[in-house]
Structure formats: structure tokens, C-alpha cells
C-alpha positions in Angstrom: 17.9 1.5 15.5 14.7 1.9 17.5 14.0 5.2 15.6 14.5 3.4 12.3 12.0 0.7 13.2 9.5 3.3 14.4 9.9 5.3 11.2 9.3 2.3 9.0 6.3 1.1 11.1 4.9 4.6 11.4 5.2 5.0 7.6 3.4 1.7 7.2 0.7 2.8 9.5 0.2 6.0 7.5 -0.1 3.9 4.4 -2.6 1.6 6.0 -4.8 4.6 7.0 -4.8 5.9 3.5 -5.6 2.5 2.0 -8.4 1.9 4.4 -9.9 5.3 3.7 -9.6 5.1 0.0 -10.9 1.5 -0.1 -14.0 2.4 2.0 -14.7 5.4 -0.3 -14.2 3.4 -3.4 -16.4 0.5 -2.1 -19.2 2.9 -1.1 -19.1 4.8 -4.4 -18.5 1.9 -6.9 -19.7 -1.4 -5.4 -23.0 -0.5 -4.0 -24.7 -2.8 -1.4 -24.9 -6.5 -1.7 -27.3 -8.9 0.1 -26.1 -10.0 3.5 -23.6 -12.8 3.2 -22.9 -12.0 -0.5 -19.7 -10.3 -1.6 -20.3 -7.7 -4.3 -18.5 -8.2 -7.6 -15.3 -6.2 -7.8 -15.8 -4.0 -10.9 -12.9 -2.8 -13.1 -13.6 0.8 -11.9 -13.3 -0.2 -8.2 -10.1 -2.1 -8.8 -8.6 0.8 -10.7 -9.5 3.3 -8.0 -8.2 0.9 -5.4 -4.9 0.6 -7.2 -4.6 4.3 -7.5 -5.3 4.7 -3.7 -2.7 2.0 -3.0 -0.1 3.8 -5.2 -0.7 7.1 -3.4 -0.4 5.4 -0.1 2.8 3.7 -1.1 4.3 6.9 -2.4 3.4 8.7 0.8 4.8 5.8 2.9 8.1 5.8 1.1 8.3 9.6 1.3 7.6 9.5 5.1 10.1 6.7 5.7 12.9 8.7 3.9 11.9 12.1 5.3 11.9 11.0 8.9 14.9 8.8 8.8 17.8 10.1 10.8 20.3 8.6 8.3 20.1 6.5 5.1 16.7 7.7 4.0 16.4 5.5 1.0 17.3 2.5 3.1 14.3 3.2 5.3 12.1 3.4 2.2 13.6 0.1 1.0 12.9 -1.5 4.4 9.3 -0.3 4.0 9.2 -1.8 0.5 10.4 -5.2 1.8 7.8 -5.1 4.6 5.1 -4.3 2.0 6.2 -7.1 -0.3 6.4 -9.6 2.6 2.9 -8.8 3.8 1.5 -8.7 0.3 2.9 -12.1 -0.4 1.6 -13.5 2.8 -2.0 -12.2 2.1 -2.1 -13.1 -1.6 -3.8 -16.5 -1.2 -6.4 -15.0 1.1 -7.0 -12.0 -1.2 -7.6 -14.2 -4.3 -9.9 -16.5 -2.3 -11.9 -13.4 -1.2 -12.6 -12.6 -4.9 -9.7 -10.4 -5.9 -8.3 -11.2 -9.3 -4.8 -12.8 -9.3 -3.4 -10.0 -11.5 -4.5 -7.5 -8.9 -2.7 -9.3 -6.1 0.4 -9.6 -8.2 0.3 -5.9 -9.1 0.1 -5.0 -5.4 3.0 -7.3 -4.7 5.3 -6.0 -7.5 4.3 -2.4 -8.2 3.5 -0.9 -4.7 6.9 -1.6 -3.2 8.5 0.0 -6.3 6.2 3.0 -5.8 7.4 3.2 -2.2 11.0 3.3 -3.4 10.1 6.2 -5.7 8.5 8.0 -2.7 11.7 7.3 -0.7 13.7 8.9 -3.5 11.4 12.0 -3.4 11.5 12.2 0.4 15.3 11.9 0.7 17.1 15.2 1.2 19.1 16.4 -1.8 22.6 15.1 -2.0 
């Protein structure tokens, strides 16, 4: 049980590292610098690159969860997907208030847990 929790949390941490890195790179390359206290406008290119980075992170997270699970690899990926959805839902209001379009927040909520499940399928050992 403890191993399962650690596998899911470790997979989430790996995802978070990828998302932070890709978001920082995308922001630096695509948003430019804004005046102090002013949020830069989120361009379509930035949002697209950020979605791609999030999808790659979700795929990796699902793969890691399934690969390192002692048993029930796809269940571990599903647990990660549930955690992702819960945290995404919890942060939706704040994200939209910070300037993210609602469609973007909904895409993260719906699509990324599904991508993690695909990663879990890919990371599970062959039957």
C-alpha cells in the first residue's frame, strides 16, 4: 500500500517537474516580458505549447505509475488520473481568474487524466 502511494505521488512529481520546465520555456519564448504587476496576454501559441507539454507530462506520469507499480499497473495510472482531475478541478477557478481561458482549464481537467491512462496502458507489462 505504501509503495502504491509513493508510486502515484512520485509519478505526479515527475509530471509536475515536466510541466514547470515546459511552462517556463514556453513563457520565456512565447510571452515575452510584461511590465511589473501586469500579466502578459496568453497567446494561442503559448496555450498550444503548454497543452502539448502537459500532455507529454501526463503520458510520462501514467507510464511511470504503471511501470513502477508492484501489481495492478493500470490501477496505479487510474489513481494518478483521479488525483490529476481532483487537483485540476480544485484549481480551475483560480486558473480562470488568473487569465487562462475556461476552455483551457476544461481541457486540462478532461484530457490530461485520459492521456495519463494512455500512458498507464503503455507502461503496463504485456499481458
